[in-house]
N, C-alpha and C positions, 0 to 999 in steps of 0.2 A: 634317549625317548622322550622322555619326559621336559625335559627343554623343549625338542623341537613342538612338541605341544604348546609348550608354554609363548614359545612366539608365535607361533599360526595363531594361540589367541587372541595373545594382543596385537598382533595384526590387524584380526580381524574387527576388532574393537577401536581401530584407529576413528575408520570415517564414522561411525557412532558419534569416536571423540570430536572430532570435528565436527561434527554437525552442530555441539552445541553451543560452539566458540564464539563467543560474542563477537558480529558479525558489523556492528553498524555503533562506534562504542561516543559518536558523537551523531548530534540531533537532524546537521542540515545531511550526514552522512545516508541518513535511512530515506528521509525526502526525495535525497538524489535521489539514490536507490529506486526508491515507487516509482521518479518518472522515467530513469533510464532501463531498469530490468526488471518490472512488474509493475507497465503501465498498460496494459489491460488485466490489472486488480479485481477490478468489479467484472470482469466475464465471467469466466470461473476459475472455482471453486482447485486450490494444488497444492500440493502438499508444503511445496517450499516458500507457500505464502506465512508457516508460520514461523519461520526467520529476521520477515519483516512487518508482522504484521499481531495486534496485542487479541489475546486468543478472544478478547468481549467485540475489536473489529469483526478481525476474521469470522466470528461464528454470525452478524450480521449479514457480512456476505454471504456469507454458504444458506443461511437458511433465507433472507430475502431481497436477492440482487440477482447472484450467480444461475448462472441456472446448469444442472447435476453433470455431471462428469455422465458420458455417454453417451447424453441425450440429443440427440441431433437435430433433433427439431425444435430446441429449444434459439428460441431469437434472447442472443445476446440484450440486454439493460444499452441507453443510447449510453457513448460513450462521454463519464460526467472531466471529462480533460476540453472539451470542445466545448463551447455554446447554440444553442438551436443554428443558429445562423453562420456556422465557421464548417471548415470542409476540410483543414488541414494545420497543425502546427509548421510553423514554416521560421525556423529559427532554433538556435540554441536558450537554452532556456540559462536562468538565473537567481538563485537563492542568496537567502537574506534572514536573519533571524527576527520574527518580527515578534518577539518575547524568548524568553526567559531563565525557569525558577531551577531550583536546586533537582527535580524531576519529574518536568513537563515542560517541554517546548515547544513554539509555534515555528515551523518553516515558511518562510513566502516563497511561493514557486514564481516569473513570470515570463512569457513566451509571447512567441508574435502569434496571431491567426491568422489564419488567409480567408475570406471570406468566397460567398457566391461568388460575389463578380470581384474579383481577387485585392479587393478590398482589407488592405492588415488591419492590425488592432494587437493592441494588447494584451493578453490576459492574463488576471492576476487567482491561482487557485491559494490558500491556505491550506501547511496538514497539520495534522496536528501530535504530537506523540510523546512521548512519555516510557520513564523507565521503573519496570512492573518489579514488585521487590525491591528488594537488597542490592541487587545489580548496580552495573554504571553500562549496560545496554541496551542503548533504545528503540523504539516499536510505535509505527505506525498506528496511534487508537483513532485517527478522525482522516477524513479528508474534511476541507470544506471547499465550493464550488464560487462560492464570491462569501463573506465578511460575517454575511448573518445564517448563512444557510448551509446548516452541518450536514452531512451522508445518514452519516446514524441517526441524527433526526428527524431530518423525511422520507427517509423508511421506515423507518415505527413511529410516524404516521398515519404511512400508507397502512403499511399492516396495522392498522387500528380501525379505520374508515372500513377495511374489510373487514372486520366480522362485527 
C-alpha cells in the first residue's frame, strides 16, 4: 500500500517537474518559439508565457499591454509583429543572432509582410533574450519592433504619461 502511494505521488509530481524543465537552451530557439508558438504574447496574459518570458517582461505585458483574462470587452493592442501599413505575414521568418554574450543575446527575425495594396516588404524585429539567474535557459526579456524602439520602454513611457 505504501509503495502504491509513493508511486501515485511521484506520478502526480511529474507534470510539475516537467513544467520547470529548461525549454529553451538556445537564444534563437526562444525567439523562434515566441514567433511560432506564442505569436500573440502581447494580447492576453496566460500561465504558459512564464515558460518563455522573463518575470519582468511578463509583468509589463500583464500590467500595461494585455487585456485581462475573461475581459471580453477589452480590445487587444495592435499586433507588434506588424506595422501600421501591414496586413499579414507572407512567408516564413529567418532568424540570426545580432549579438550574444554569456547571459544576454539579441536575435534578429526577418519576415515578409504584405501591405494593404499587396506590396511586400521585409520586416525586421529584434528579440532580446537573457539567461536569468545561474541557469542555462533563455527567456525573452524584450521585443524591439525596430532597432531603436523597445516595447518595454514604449509601454513605460505611455504609462508615465498617463500619471
